[in-house]
C-alpha positions in Angstrom: -17.6 30.9 -80.0 -19.9 28.7 -78.0 -17.2 26.3 -76.9 -15.2 29.0 -75.1 -17.5 29.3 -72.0 -17.4 25.5 -71.7 -13.6 25.5 -71.9 -13.4 28.4 -69.4 -15.7 26.7 -66.9 -13.7 23.4 -67.3 -10.4 25.2 -66.8 -11.8 27.1 -63.8 -13.1 23.9 -62.3 -9.6 22.3 -62.8 -7.9 25.3 -61.2 -10.4 25.4 -58.4 -9.9 21.7 -57.8 -6.2 22.1 -57.9 -6.4 25.0 -55.4 -8.7 23.1 -53.1 -6.3 20.1 -53.3 -3.3 22.3 -52.5 -5.1 23.9 -49.6 -6.3 20.5 -48.4 -2.8 19.2 -48.4 -1.5 22.4 -46.8 -4.2 22.2 -44.1 -3.6 18.5 -43.4 0.2 19.2 -43.2 -0.3 22.1 -40.8 -2.7 20.1 -38.7 -0.4 17.1 -38.8 2.5 19.2 -37.5 0.3 20.7 -34.7 -0.9 17.2 -33.8 2.7 15.9 -33.5 3.5 18.7 -31.1 0.3 18.0 -29.2 1.2 14.3 -29.0 4.6 15.1 -27.6 3.0 17.1 -24.8 0.5 14.2 -24.2 3.3 11.7 -23.9 4.8 13.9 -21.2 1.5 14.2 -19.3 0.8 10.4 -19.4 4.4 9.6 -18.4 4.1 11.9 -15.4 0.7 10.5 -14.4 2.1 6.9 -14.4 5.2 8.0 -12.5 3.0 9.7 -9.9 1.1 6.4 -9.4 4.3 4.4 -9.2 5.7 6.8 -6.5 2.7 6.0 -4.3 3.4 2.3 -4.7 7.1 2.8 -3.8 6.1 4.8 -0.7 3.8 1.9 0.4 6.7 -0.6 0.1 9.1 1.7 1.9 6.7 2.2 4.8 6.0 -1.5 5.0 9.7 -2.4 5.2 10.3 0.4 7.7 7.4 -0.8 9.9 8.8 -4.4 9.8 12.3 -3.2 10.7 11.0 -1.2 13.7 9.0 -4.2 14.9 12.2 -6.4 14.7 14.2 -3.6 16.5 11.6 -3.5 19.3 11.9 -7.3 19.8 15.7 -7.1 19.9 15.5 -4.2 22.4 13.2 -6.3 24.6 15.6 -9.2 24.4 18.5 -6.9 25.3 16.6 -5.3 28.2 15.7 -8.7 29.7 19.3 -10.0 29.3 18.2 -13.3 27.7 21.0 -15.5 26.3 20.5 -16.4 22.6 19.8 -20.1 23.4 16.7 -19.1 25.4 14.8 -17.1 22.8 12.4 -19.7 21.5 9.6 -19.0 24.1 9.9 -15.3 23.6 9.5 -15.5 19.8 6.5 -17.7 20.2 4.9 -15.3 22.6 4.9 -12.4 20.1 1.9 -13.0 17.8 2.7 -9.8 15.9 5.8 -11.5 14.4 3.6 -14.1 12.7 1.5 -11.3 11.0 4.5 -9.3 9.9 7.0 -12.1 8.8 6.9 -15.5 7.2 9.4 -16.7 9.8 11.6 -15.2 12.6 14.8 -16.9 13.6 17.8 -16.3 15.9 21.5 -17.2 15.4 24.5 -17.1 17.7 27.8 -15.5 16.9 29.0 -18.7 15.1 26.0 -18.5 12.8 24.2 -21.5 14.3 20.4 -21.5 14.4 19.2 -21.3 18.1 15.5 -20.4 17.7 12.8 -20.5 15.0 9.3 -19.1 15.2 7.7 -21.5 12.7 9.3 -24.7 13.8 11.3 -25.2 17.0 12.3 -28.7 15.7 14.1 -27.3 12.7 17.4 -29.1 11.7 20.8 -27.5 12.4 21.6 -24.6 10.1 24.6 -22.3 9.9 24.6 -18.9 8.1 28.1 -17.7 9.1 29.1 -17.3 5.4 26.0 -15.3 4.5 26.8 -11.7 3.6 23.9 -10.3 5.6 25.1 -12.1 8.7 28.7 -10.7 8.3 27.4 -7.2 7.6 25.2 -7.2 10.7 28.1 -8.2 12.9 30.4 -5.7 11.2 28.1 -2.7 11.2 26.4 -3.5 14.6 23.0 -2.5 13.0 20.2 -4.2 11.1 20.5 -4.7 7.3 18.1 -5.9 4.5 19.6 -8.8 2.6 19.6 -9.5 -1.1 16.8 -11.9 -2.2 17.8 -15.6 -1.9 16.2 -19.1 -1.7 15.7 -20.0 2.0 17.3 -23.2 3.3 14.4 -23.6 5.8 11.4 -23.1 3.5 12.8 -23.5 0.0 11.0 -20.2 -0.9 12.5 -17.0 -2.3 12.8 -14.6 0.7 14.4 -11.4 1.8 15.5 -11.1 5.4 15.7 -8.2 7.8 18.3 -8.5 10.5 18.9 -6.9 13.9 21.9 -7.5 16.3 21.4 -8.8 19.9 23.5 -7.5 22.8 24.4 -8.5 26.3 24.3 -6.3 29.4 27.7 -4.8 28.4 26.5 -3.9 24.9 28.5 -6.7 23.3 26.9 -8.4 20.3 25.9 -12.0 21.2 23.9 -12.9 18.1 21.4 -11.7 15.6 17.6 -12.0 15.0 16.2 -12.4 11.4 12.8 -11.7 10.0 12.1 -13.4 6.7 9.6 -12.0 4.1 8.4 -14.7 1.7 8.4 -13.1 -1.8 5.6 -15.4 -3.0 3.3 -14.8 0.0 0.1 -12.8 -0.8 0.9 -10.3 2.0 3.8 -9.1 -0.1 2.9 -9.8 -3.8 -0.9 -9.7 -3.9 -1.1 -6.1 -2.7 1.3 -5.0 -5.5 -0.5 -7.0 -8.2 -3.8 -5.5 -7.1 -2.7 -2.0 -8.0 -2.7 -3.0 -11.7 -5.9 -5.1 -11.5 -8.0 -4.6 -14.6 -5.3 -2.7 -16.5 -2.7 -3.6 -19.1 1.0 -3.8 -18.1 2.5 -5.1 -14.9 4.6 -4.0 -11.9 8.0 -5.6 -11.1 10.8 -5.0 -8.6 14.5 -5.6 -9.3 17.7 -5.1 -7.2 20.5 -2.9 -8.4 22.4 -6.1 -9.3 19.6 -7.2 -11.6 18.0 -9.9 -9.4 14.2 -10.0 -9.7 12.3 -9.5 -6.4 8.7 -9.3 -7.7 7.2 -10.2 -11.1 3.8 -11.5 -12.2 5.6 -14.6 -13.5 6.6 -16.1 -10.2 9.2 -18.4 -12.0 11.3 -15.3 -12.8 11.8 -14.3 -9.1 15.5 -14.6 -8.1 16.5 -14.7 -11.7 19.2 -12.3 -12.8 18.0 -10.3 -15.8 20.0 -9.2 -18.8 21.4 -5.7 -18.4 22.7 -5.3 -21.9 22.4 -1.8 -23.5 18.8 -1.3 -24.7 17.4 -3.9 -22.4 14.6 -3.3 -19.9 16.9 -3.7 -16.9 19.5 -1.3 -18.3 16.9 1.4 -18.8 15.5 0.9 -15.2 19.0 1.1 -13.5 20.2 4.1 -15.6 18.9 6.7 -13.1 16.8 6.8 -9.9 13.4 7.6 -11.5 11.9 8.5 -14.7 10.0 7.2 -17.8 10.6 6.4 -21.4 8.7 4.9 -24.3 11.5 3.5 -26.5 12.1 0.2 -24.7 11.2 -3.3 -25.8 9.9 -5.8 -23.3 10.1 -9.3 -25.0 9.8 -7.6 -28.4 6.8 -5.4 -27.4 7.3 -1.6 -27.3 6.4 -0.4 -23.8 6.1 2.7 -21.7 8.7 2.0 -18.9 8.3 3.9 -15.6 10.6 3.3 -12.7 11.3 4.6 -9.2 14.1 3.7 -6.7 13.0 2.8 -3.2 14.2 4.7 -0.2 14.7 1.9 2.4 16.5 -0.7 0.2 18.5 -0.7 -3.0 15.6 -1.9 -5.2 13.8 -0.3 -8.1 10.1 -0.7 -8.7 9.1 -0.5 -12.4 6.0 -0.5 -14.6 6.0 -2.0 -18.0 3.0 -0.6 -19.9 2.4 -1.5 -23.6 2.7 1.6 -25.7 -0.4 0.7 -27.7 -2.5 0.7 -24.4 -0.7 3.6 -22.8 -1.2 6.0 -25.7 -4.4 4.5 -27.2 -6.4 7.7 -26.7 -3.9 9.5 -28.9 -4.6 7.2 -31.9 -8.3 8.1 -31.9 -7.4 11.8 -31.5 -5.0 11.6 -34.5 -7.6 10.1 -36.9 -10.4 12.5 -35.9 -8.1 15.5 -36.0 -6.9 14.7 -39.5 -10.4 14.2 -40.8 -11.6 17.4 -39.2 -8.7 19.3 -40.7 -9.4 17.9 -44.2 -13.1 18.8 -44.1 -12.5 22.3 -42.7 -9.8 23.0 -45.3 -12.1 22.1 -48.2 -14.7 24.7 -46.9 -12.2 27.4 -45.9 -8.6 26.7 -46.7 -7.4 30.2 -45.7 -8.9 29.5 -42.2 -7.5 26.0 -41.9 -4.7 26.9 -39.6 -6.9 29.0 -37.4 -9.5 26.2 -37.2 -6.7 23.7 -36.4 -5.5 26.0 -33.6 -9.1 26.2 -32.4 -9.3 22.5 -32.3 -6.1 22.3 -30.3 -7.3 24.9 -27.8 -9.3 22.4 -25.7 -6.2 20.2 -25.7 -4.2 23.1 -24.2 -7.0 23.5 -21.7 -6.7 19.8 -20.9 -3.0 20.3 -20.3 -3.8 23.2 -18.0 -6.3 21.0 -16.2 -3.5 18.4 -15.6 -1.2 21.1 -14.3 -4.0 22.5 -12.0 -4.6 19.0 -10.6 -0.9 18.5 -10.0 -0.7 21.8 -8.2 -3.8 21.1 -6.1 -5.9 23.9 -7.7 -8.5 21.5 -9.1 -9.7 17.9 -8.8 -10.2 15.2 -11.4 -13.8 16.2 -12.0 -12.6 18.8 -14.5 -11.8 15.9 -16.9 -15.4 14.5 -16.9 -16.8 16.6 -19.8 -19.8 15.9 -22.0 -18.1 16.7 -25.3 -18.4 14.0 -27.9 -15.5 15.0 -30.1 -11.9 13.7 -29.9 -11.0 16.0 -27.1 -14.0 14.9 -25.1 -12.9 11.3 -25.5 -9.4 12.2 -24.5 -10.5 14.2 -21.5 -12.7 11.3 -20.3 -9.8 9.0 -20.9 -7.7 11.2 -18.6 -10.6 11.2 -16.1 -10.5 7.4 -16.1 -6.7 7.4 -15.6 -7.0 9.9 -12.8 -9.8 7.9 -11.1 -7.5 4.8 -11.2 -4.7 6.9 -9.6 -7.1 8.2 -6.9 -8.5 4.7 -6.3 -4.9 3.3 -6.1 -3.9 6.0 -3.6 -7.1 5.4 -1.6 -6.3 1.7 -1.5 -2.7 2.4 -0.3 -4.1 4.6 2.5 -6.6 1.8 3.4 -3.9 -0.8 3.4 -1.7 1.5 5.6 -4.5 2.0 8.2 -6.5 -1.2 8.1 -5.8 -4.6 9.7 -5.5 -7.1 6.8 -7.0 -10.0 8.7 -10.1 -8.5 10.4 -10.7 -5.4 8.4 -10.6 -3.2 11.5 -8.5 -0.1 12.1 -4.9 -1.1 12.8 -2.3 0.3 15.3 -1.2 3.1 13.1 -4.8 4.3 12.6 -5.5 4.0 16.4 -2.4 6.0 17.4 -3.6 8.9 15.2 -7.3 8.6 16.2 -7.0 8.5 20.1 -5.5 12.0 20.5 -8.2 13.4 18.2 -10.9 11.7 20.3 -9.4 13.2 23.5 -9.4 16.7 21.9 -13.1 16.4 20.9 -14.0 15.2 24.4 -12.1 18.2 25.9 -14.1 20.6 23.7 -17.5 19.0 24.4 -17.0 18.4 28.1 -18.2 14.8 27.7 -16.3 11.8 29.1 -14.3 9.5 26.8 -13.4 5.9 27.6 -10.9 3.4 26.2 -11.4 -0.4 26.5 -8.4 -2.8 26.0 -9.5 -6.4 25.2 -7.6 -9.7 25.2 -9.0 -13.0 24.1 -8.5 -15.4 27.1 -6.2 -18.3 26.5 -5.6 -17.4 22.9 -2.3 -19.2 22.7 -4.2 -22.4 23.7 -6.7 -21.7 20.8 -3.8 -21.4 18.4 -2.2 -24.6 19.7 -5.4 -26.7 19.4 -7.0 -25.2 16.3 -3.9 -24.2 14.5 -3.1 -20.7 13.2 -5.8 -20.9 10.5 -8.4 -21.6 13.2 -6.9 -18.8 15.4 -7.4 -16.4 12.5 -11.0 -17.5 12.2 -11.5 -16.8 15.9 -10.0 -13.3 15.5 -12.2 -12.5 12.5 -15.4 -13.7 14.4 -14.3 -11.8 17.6 -13.8 -8.6 15.5 -17.2 -9.1 13.9 -19.0 -9.5 17.2 -17.2 -6.5 18.7 -18.2 -4.3 15.7 -21.9 -5.4 16.0 -22.0 -4.8 19.7 -20.6 -1.3 20.1 -22.4 1.9 19.2 -22.0 3.7 15.8 -20.1 6.4 17.6 -17.5 4.0 18.9 -14.2 3.0 17.1 -12.8 -0.5 17.2 -9.1 -1.3 16.3 -6.8 -4.4 16.4 -3.4 -3.6 17.8 -1.7 -6.9 17.3 -2.3 -10.6 17.8 -5.4 -10.9 20.1 -5.2 -7.4 21.4 -8.1 -5.1 20.5 -9.2 -1.6 21.7 -12.4 0.4 21.6 -12.6 4.2 21.9 -16.0 5.2 23.4 -17.0 8.8 22.7 -20.1 10.9 23.5 -20.8 9.2 26.8 -23.8 10.5 28.8 -22.1 9.4 32.0 -19.4 7.2 33.4 -22.0 4.6 34.5 -22.8 3.9 30.8 -19.6 1.9 30.6 -21.0 -0.8 32.9 -23.7 -1.4 30.3 -21.3 -1.4 27.4 -18.8 -3.7 29.2 -21.6 -6.3 30.1 -22.9 -6.1 26.5 -19.5 -7.1 25.1 -19.1 -9.9 27.6 -22.6 -11.2 26.7 -21.8 -11.0 22.9 -19.0 -13.5 23.4 -21.1 -16.1 25.3 -22.4 -18.1 22.2 -19.9 -20.7 21.0 -17.6 -19.8 18.1 -18.0 -22.2 15.1 -14.6 -22.8 13.7 -15.0 -25.1 10.6 -16.8 -28.1 12.2 -15.6 -27.4 15.8 -17.4 -25.4 18.5 -15.2 -23.4 20.8 -16.0 -21.2 23.7 -14.2 -17.9 23.5 -14.0 -15.5 26.4 -12.5 -12.1 26.8 -11.0 -9.8 29.5 -11.7 -6.1 29.2 -10.0 -3.2 30.9 -11.9 0.1 30.6 -10.4 3.5 31.4 -12.7 6.5 31.8 -11.4 10.0 31.3 -13.3 13.1 32.4 -10.2 15.3 32.7 -9.4 17.4 29.7 -5.7 17.4 30.7 -5.3 13.6 30.4 -3.1 12.3 27.5 -3.3 9.2 25.4 -0.6 7.6 27.5 -2.6 8.2 30.7 -5.7 6.6 29.1 -3.7 3.6 27.8 -2.0 3.1 31.2 -5.3 3.2 33.1 -6.9 0.7 30.7 -3.9 -1.6 30.9 -4.1 -1.5 34.8 -7.8 -2.4 34.6 -7.1 -5.3 32.2 -4.5 -6.6 34.6 -7.1 -6.4 37.4 -9.6 -8.5 35.4 -6.9 -11.2 34.6 -5.9 -11.2 38.3 -9.6 -11.8 39.2 -9.9 -14.8 37.0 -10.5 -13.4 33.5 -13.8 -13.4 31.5 -15.0 -10.0 32.8 -14.4 -6.3 32.8 -12.9 -3.7 35.1 -13.4 0.0 35.1 -10.6 2.4 36.1 -10.9 6.2 36.1 -7.8 7.9 34.8 -5.7 9.1 37.8 -7.4 6.8 40.3 -5.3 5.0 42.9 -7.2 1.7 42.4 -9.7 0.0 40.1 -13.3 1.1 40.9 -15.3 -1.8 39.6 -14.5 -5.4 38.5 -17.3 -7.5 37.0 
């Protein structure tokens, strides 16, 4: 009878092993199903995160195109107001330095489509664009349009042009003015590529007809992409915005995110390799399966409960994403100290959210900062000046505005070239920033036009000291490459001690003071209180 206990224990062991194996497989199966559900939710979260980032990039492009169109419209309105014929526009185009910053080239054409003025080269050979679609559309609609991308006859570069009609005194169209954007120029392409710096995938822009406007491979710009069913282009043009992860990009599975622009019939897209986009989920999958197996061996009956417990932080992570989207929390909730799979995933979301926040901050910086000098730009100044006046009204302290022009800047450009002129602007901005107080705000409006907002002034007499300090700061020669160049400035300063004064009053008084300095021979400053009948002091 001795063998019976051994047989019993052997049988019990086999039954126990079988039960444990069945429970293990059941636990792993239940955990796997739960993980698949969780992965589906994660894909939705990641897709929405990337779509949100792309929406910010689309808004940046829309705002940039809108600003350029408004600038071109302002130039055409100036031409209309002055009643200039189309064959006399060359000097006016060359006088507007802001056009060189905004466009690769600005040209004017008469009603026959003949070239009559070119900002970049007044000696350009004869060109006729009468058959171009954007030329006919502008004359037909009597309003500005944005062309399809094409290869420029003047430069040989891929460009997009913005148009604006010109009118005579009776409102009759007499020609059009074009602003060309070089699609290979860093001012257009580098800012988009910088948004994906250090990350996998790439941004691209394509027209509704499949013509490539922007792509990291510059050779593909102006190519017409294949829009066959299942292709990248077909997926992008299917609807206005969205994302999907079942698309192949040159044989590589990608997460495709796209958004249609508001100002032009273009679509901006993001091609993000699926392996990189969902890499955090691969680690989660392996760790979750291992955890489910170990816990099932110990307590099979509680395997499902333990799996649900493991997934609870994931649900909290999902709620964190929703709270951030609704503005109830910030990205710091993702930065957790857990060392398990959910901690890794949460920190991965933290890194993704940081990239989004940094990208949005960079877009805001690009929108409010002058690209050449790093100073505040016109948009930032227009928002800041009313705030400064409101603070001055509350504190009872005077506030002042200085408008500065570089004397004979056109001559500097003509002798040193535009690259040398840019170096003068950069050094001029550096000296201005180093000279003013920490409470003062410096901005570049356009070309060689700068402004300074002076706050927290102890008295109006303090502006004599500040004006002389700026003039003295410009006395040492500017070193432009190997050439020394004397650079002087004219400064018009408006002082406001009246809480009822507006931004327009301050700008008008500063402009009058600047005109007084130029009339007195330049290289000096003038002080003009807001509301005064004449300029008080000219130095």
